Every structure is written in structure tokens, then in C-alpha cells.
C-alpha positions, 0 to 999 in steps of 0.5 A: 374833584370827586370827593368835593362833588361827593360832599356836595351831593351828600349835602343834598341827600347823598349819592352812589359813589363808585370808588376803587378803594372802599377803605379809603372812601371810609377814611375820607368820610364820604357821604352816600352809598359806597360801591367798588368797581373799575371803569374797565368793567362794563357789567359792574358799571351797568350794575352801579348805574342802575336807577341813577338819574345822572353821572359825574364823569371824572377819569384820570388816565389818558392811557385808558381812553375806554373808561369814558366810553364804558361809563357813558355806554353803561349810563345810556343802557341803564336809562341815566338822563344826564352826564357831567364831564370834567374836562380840560380847557386846552381842548379849545386850543387848536394848537394843543396836540398833547396826549391830555388835550387829545384824550379830553377832546375825544372824551368830550366827543363821546359825551356829545354823541352819547345820547345823554343830556350833557354838561362839560366843565373845563378847567385849567389849573386847580389851586390844589396843585399850587403847592408844587410851585412853592420851590420855584417861587421861593428860589426864582420868584417864578412858576415853571410850566410846560405852557411856556409864557402862556397865562393861566388862571387857577381855580379852586376845585371846590368851586368846580365841584359846586357847579358840577353838583348843580349840573347833576341835580338841577335841570337846565344846565346842559345840551339836549340830545334826544334819546 
């Protein structure tokens, strides 16, 4: 998702991109200023977010729940006004009590309480994951999922990224909180 958001922001003039691997970012030809860091390093996050207006919060490891907290704390301390968070649709299901749902619920609560203007983008199944279904479709004409017979809609990550870019760059796309 991050690369699609980076490209969308690049078409609007660029952004500062925090990455773990600058060489990989260069190979991907991501636009904007590339800086390296880790979400566990609060001082580095504050340095990277200095002067930013908005931050896209996309984390991927539920075993590192402090990542979201650190990003939001650094954003607040540096005067960032707006945050857009990629989350998961399952947070709205009261019966979803798995690690991913709990982590995303907690992350959304941190965002709501952060003092920043915020937007949450919830998705379920990115179309980019559908290749993993090819074998079961070929063999059984079926997609296997841990959700049982629950229905789910797939979405192209580029579409979600387009919405994220608008929420990051245009006013009027989020809840309002007073600093």
C-alpha cells in the first residue's frame, strides 16, 4: 500500500518517505525524499516528521503494537495536523477477537485519541493477495479462507491508496479533534 500512496503523493509534488531499506526504495523508483528509520525509534520519527502536515500510518506487525503509538506521538510532538490510518474491516465485527482485529481496534483508538485530525481507511481483502488463491481455484473451484463461509469483497490497493492521498492532501476528510 505504501508504494501506491508514495506514487500518488509524488504526482502531487512529492513527500518524505520513511523506509527501512533505502536501496529497495530506490529500486522501486519511489518519488520524494527517502529517509530511513524504524517505528521503534521515537527520536528518529520526530526528526522525520518535523515540518510535515500529514502522516500516513501503515504498520504491518501486530506483535509491535507500539509502532502506531510512536508514530502518532512523534506526529503530535512535531505539529503534524492530520493522520490517515490503514486499518481492517474486521474491527467492526464484535465477534472478531483475533490478533489482527484486536491490534487494529487498539490502533484506531490511539488514532482517535491522538489529538490529530484523522481518517481511518478500512479494507478487507486486497486484490494483490488473490494470486495465493490460484491453486485452490484450479483444483477445487473454491477460495479457502479462515473466515469460513463469510462473504468478503476484494479491493485494489491502488484504489485505497488514491483515497489515502486525497485524505492526506485535501481538507475535509476526517474527524476533527481540538489540539
